[in-house]
Backbone as CSV, one residue per row, in Angstrom:
resi,resn,N_x,N_y,N_z,CA_x,CA_y,CA_z,C_x,C_y,C_z
1,MET,18.721,-45.989,11.073,18.120,-44.728,10.647,16.729,-44.995,10.077
2,ASN,15.769,-44.199,10.485,14.393,-44.367,10.051,14.197,-43.689,8.700
3,THR,13.719,-44.471,7.719,13.502,-43.921,6.380,12.028,-43.714,6.084
4,SER,11.198,-43.759,7.099,9.759,-43.562,6.941,9.491,-42.166,6.395
5,PRO,8.490,-42.034,5.476,8.129,-40.705,4.961,7.711,-39.749,6.071
6,LEU,7.213,-40.305,7.166,6.802,-39.471,8.293,7.978,-38.664,8.835
7,PHE,9.178,-39.213,8.747,10.360,-38.562,9.293,11.232,-37.927,8.213
8,SER,10.675,-37.710,7.036,11.438,-37.093,5.959,11.790,-35.656,6.337
9,PRO,12.847,-35.103,5.748,13.213,-33.709,6.043,12.075,-32.726,5.777
10,VAL,11.292,-32.967,4.737,10.176,-32.070,4.414,9.138,-32.116,5.526
11,ASN,8.795,-33.320,5.985,7.802,-33.429,7.058,8.322,-32.881,8.372
12,ARG,9.603,-33.072,8.658,10.170,-32.495,9.875,10.100,-30.974,9.818
13,HIS,10.368,-30.397,8.647,10.290,-28.946,8.484,8.852,-28.465,8.692
14,ARG,7.890,-29.179,8.115,6.473,-28.809,8.281,6.052,-28.903,9.739
15,LEU,6.501,-29.959,10.413,6.155,-30.118,11.819,6.751,-28.997,12.653
16,LYS,7.986,-28.637,12.372,8.633,-27.542,13.106,7.889,-26.223,12.864
17,ALA,7.526,-25.955,11.610,6.794,-24.726,11.284,5.422,-24.722,11.949
18,SER,4.721,-25.846,11.893,3.387,-25.883,12.488,3.462,-25.751,14.009
19,THR,4.498,-26.300,14.624,4.679,-26.159,16.062,4.880,-24.701,16.447
20,ALA,5.694,-23.988,15.680,5.929,-22.562,15.949,4.639,-21.763,15.815
21,ILE,3.860,-22.075,14.802,2.596,-21.369,14.594,1.637,-21.639,15.750
22,MET,1.479,-22.903,16.090,0.534,-23.252,17.147,0.973,-22.692,18.497
23,ARG,2.268,-22.691,18.765,2.766,-22.116,20.019,2.475,-20.614,20.049
24,ALA,2.678,-19.950,18.931,2.420,-18.513,18.876,0.939,-18.200,19.049
25,MET,0.099,-19.068,18.519,-1.344,-18.839,18.582,-1.949,-19.308,19.911
26,ALA,-1.154,-19.927,20.766,-1.684,-20.527,21.990,-1.986,-19.520,23.090
27,HIS,-1.533,-18.304,22.956,-1.738,-17.313,24.021,-2.917,-16.400,23.665
28,PRO,-3.873,-16.243,24.572,-5.056,-15.410,24.278,-4.722,-13.966,23.913
29,LEU,-3.694,-13.390,24.517,-3.338,-12.010,24.197,-2.796,-11.905,22.769
30,ARG,-2.066,-12.917,22.333,-1.571,-12.880,20.950,-2.726,-12.977,19.960
31,ILE,-3.757,-13.734,20.315,-4.953,-13.799,19.471,-5.610,-12.423,19.406
32,GLU,-5.692,-11.737,20.543,-6.261,-10.384,20.574,-5.425,-9.426,19.731
33,ILE,-4.119,-9.545,19.808,-3.235,-8.686,19.005,-3.472,-8.942,17.528
34,ILE,-3.567,-10.203,17.138,-3.829,-10.539,15.730,-5.167,-9.974,15.287
35,ARG,-6.182,-10.115,16.121,-7.508,-9.561,15.780,-7.439,-8.044,15.593
36,TYR,-6.719,-7.376,16.493,-6.622,-5.924,16.401,-5.875,-5.501,15.133
37,ILE,-4.780,-6.176,14.835,-4.038,-5.848,13.607,-4.925,-6.083,12.394
38,ASP,-5.679,-7.169,12.405,-6.579,-7.469,11.290,-7.610,-6.361,11.103
39,GLU,-8.168,-5.858,12.194,-9.153,-4.774,12.106,-8.548,-3.509,11.510
40,CYS,-7.300,-3.235,11.866,-6.646,-1.991,11.442,-5.891,-2.123,10.122
41,GLU,-5.654,-3.325,9.669,-4.853,-3.663,8.497,-3.363,-3.499,8.761
42,THR,-2.918,-2.317,9.147,-1.542,-2.100,9.598,-1.605,-1.207,10.828
43,VAL,-0.709,-1.473,11.772,-0.774,-0.743,13.030,0.608,-0.741,13.675
44,CYS,0.929,0.335,14.380,2.209,0.385,15.090,2.019,-0.114,16.522
45,VAL,3.119,-0.471,17.139,3.068,-1.058,18.477,2.392,-0.117,19.477
46,ASN,2.586,1.193,19.334,1.947,2.156,20.249,0.430,2.003,20.223
47,ASP,-0.121,1.865,19.035,-1.569,1.703,18.912,-2.029,0.389,19.540
48,ILE,-1.227,-0.648,19.396,-1.590,-1.957,19.942,-1.661,-1.902,21.457
49,PHE,-0.602,-1.410,22.092,-0.622,-1.441,23.562,-1.637,-0.476,24.139
50,GLU,-1.906,0.632,23.462,-2.935,1.543,23.952,-4.335,0.948,23.782
51,ALA,-4.599,0.356,22.628,-5.925,-0.206,22.358,-6.242,-1.399,23.258
52,LEU,-5.231,-2.192,23.563,-5.452,-3.384,24.373,-5.173,-3.162,25.854
53,ALA,-4.801,-1.935,26.212,-4.534,-1.559,27.605,-3.494,-2.481,28.254
54,ILE,-2.378,-2.645,27.551,-1.272,-3.443,28.073,-0.003,-2.601,28.028
55,LYS,1.023,-3.051,28.721,2.286,-2.328,28.715,3.000,-2.528,27.382
56,GLN,3.779,-1.516,27.006,4.502,-1.568,25.741,5.428,-2.770,25.691
57,ALA,6.095,-3.076,26.782,7.019,-4.213,26.813,6.280,-5.534,26.584
58,VAL,5.087,-5.645,27.126,4.280,-6.858,26.946,3.884,-6.991,25.483
59,ALA,3.424,-5.905,24.887,3.049,-5.928,23.472,4.248,-6.312,22.611
60,SER,5.398,-5.734,22.903,6.601,-6.029,22.125,7.013,-7.490,22.232
61,GLN,6.914,-8.056,23.428,7.250,-9.472,23.616,6.341,-10.366,22.782
62,HIS,5.055,-10.101,22.822,4.113,-10.923,22.078,4.274,-10.719,20.571
63,LEU,4.552,-9.505,20.151,4.782,-9.251,18.731,6.038,-9.975,18.240
64,ARG,7.043,-10.084,19.094,8.259,-10.809,18.732,7.924,-12.271,18.451
65,VAL,7.115,-12.875,19.299,6.713,-14.273,19.098,5.940,-14.411,17.786
66,LEU,5.039,-13.485,17.526,4.256,-13.523,16.292,5.136,-13.328,15.060
67,ARG,6.146,-12.458,15.168,7.094,-12.267,14.053,7.910,-13.532,13.811
68,GLN,8.391,-14.149,14.890,9.203,-15.358,14.753,8.416,-16.494,14.111
69,ALA,7.130,-16.557,14.388,6.265,-17.575,13.773,5.798,-17.140,12.389
70,GLU,6.208,-15.956,11.971,5.859,-15.370,10.671,4.353,-15.181,10.497
71,LEU,3.665,-14.898,11.602,2.233,-14.617,11.541,1.961,-13.144,11.270
72,VAL,2.937,-12.310,11.560,2.871,-10.892,11.219,4.184,-10.505,10.550
73,TYR,4.133,-9.428,9.801,5.360,-8.888,9.238,5.412,-7.399,9.527
74,THR,6.585,-6.836,9.389,6.792,-5.433,9.760,7.201,-4.600,8.571
75,GLN,6.926,-3.305,8.709,7.376,-2.328,7.723,7.716,-1.053,8.488
76,ARG,8.943,-0.603,8.325,9.387,0.613,9.000,8.945,1.833,8.207
77,GLN,8.369,2.797,8.946,8.002,4.091,8.362,8.556,5.152,9.302
78,GLY,9.707,5.709,8.952,10.370,6.650,9.835,10.836,5.941,11.082
79,LYS,10.477,6.468,12.235,10.886,5.828,13.490,9.883,4.785,13.982
80,PHE,8.802,4.594,13.250,7.766,3.653,13.658,7.849,2.358,12.859
81,ILE,7.522,1.273,13.526,7.419,-0.025,12.873,5.953,-0.416,12.873
82,PHE,5.443,-0.676,11.691,4.049,-1.060,11.538,3.950,-2.558,11.315
83,TYR,2.902,-3.142,11.881,2.672,-4.576,11.800,1.465,-4.853,10.917
84,ALA,1.541,-5.938,10.161,0.432,-6.394,9.333,0.377,-7.920,9.433
85,ILE,-0.768,-8.458,9.130,-0.989,-9.904,9.211,-0.401,-10.585,7.982
86,HIS,0.245,-11.703,8.220,0.707,-12.573,7.142,-0.402,-13.614,6.965
87,TYR,-1.362,-13.307,6.107,-2.576,-14.108,5.998,-2.324,-15.539,5.530
88,ASP,-1.307,-15.760,4.723,-0.997,-17.135,4.296,-0.625,-18.006,5.490
89,ARG,0.124,-17.436,6.421,0.513,-18.199,7.610,-0.688,-18.419,8.536
90,ILE,-1.577,-17.439,8.620,-2.793,-17.616,9.416,-3.632,-18.742,8.814
91,ALA,-3.725,-18.773,7.491,-4.465,-19.844,6.818,-3.814,-21.198,7.101
92,LEU,-2.499,-21.237,7.098,-1.785,-22.460,7.424,-2.107,-22.900,8.848
93,ALA,-2.137,-21.954,9.779,-2.465,-22.269,11.173,-3.880,-22.842,11.260
94,ALA,-4.814,-22.257,10.526,-6.190,-22.745,10.539,-6.256,-24.160,9.970
95,ASN,-5.507,-24.403,8.925,-5.468,-25.730,8.307,-4.880,-26.753,9.262
96,ILE,-3.826,-26.384,9.956,-3.205,-27.286,10.930,-4.204,-27.599,12.037
97,ALA,-4.893,-26.586,12.533,-5.868,-26.787,13.609,-7.001,-27.706,13.163
98,ARG,-7.444,-27.559,11.934,-8.512,-28.429,11.405,-8.070,-29.885,11.353
99,ASN,-6.785,-30.085,11.070,-6.276,-31.446,10.909,-5.884,-32.117,12.219
100,ILE,-5.900,-31.366,13.301,-5.501,-31.964,14.589,-6.641,-32.764,15.170
């Protein structure tokens, strides 16, 4: 069994989290979605797919990836779900990218 600090549970967790973030940020459309949400502060999926001229299903798929990576969070208002940026995670992604 390897006892190197590189393979510690904490580092494995960080690597797993950073991998999820980088994978989520790797798609140009997801970057556009993040930019649009940032401009609007909070936005519902209808506004996203209309503004970016994409299908609702495509927007929903990409938003799911962003939610799983915790780059965005949701808030339900009636029948609508609004998305906002999780800026701490975006900062983490930027830090990871700088260190690569």
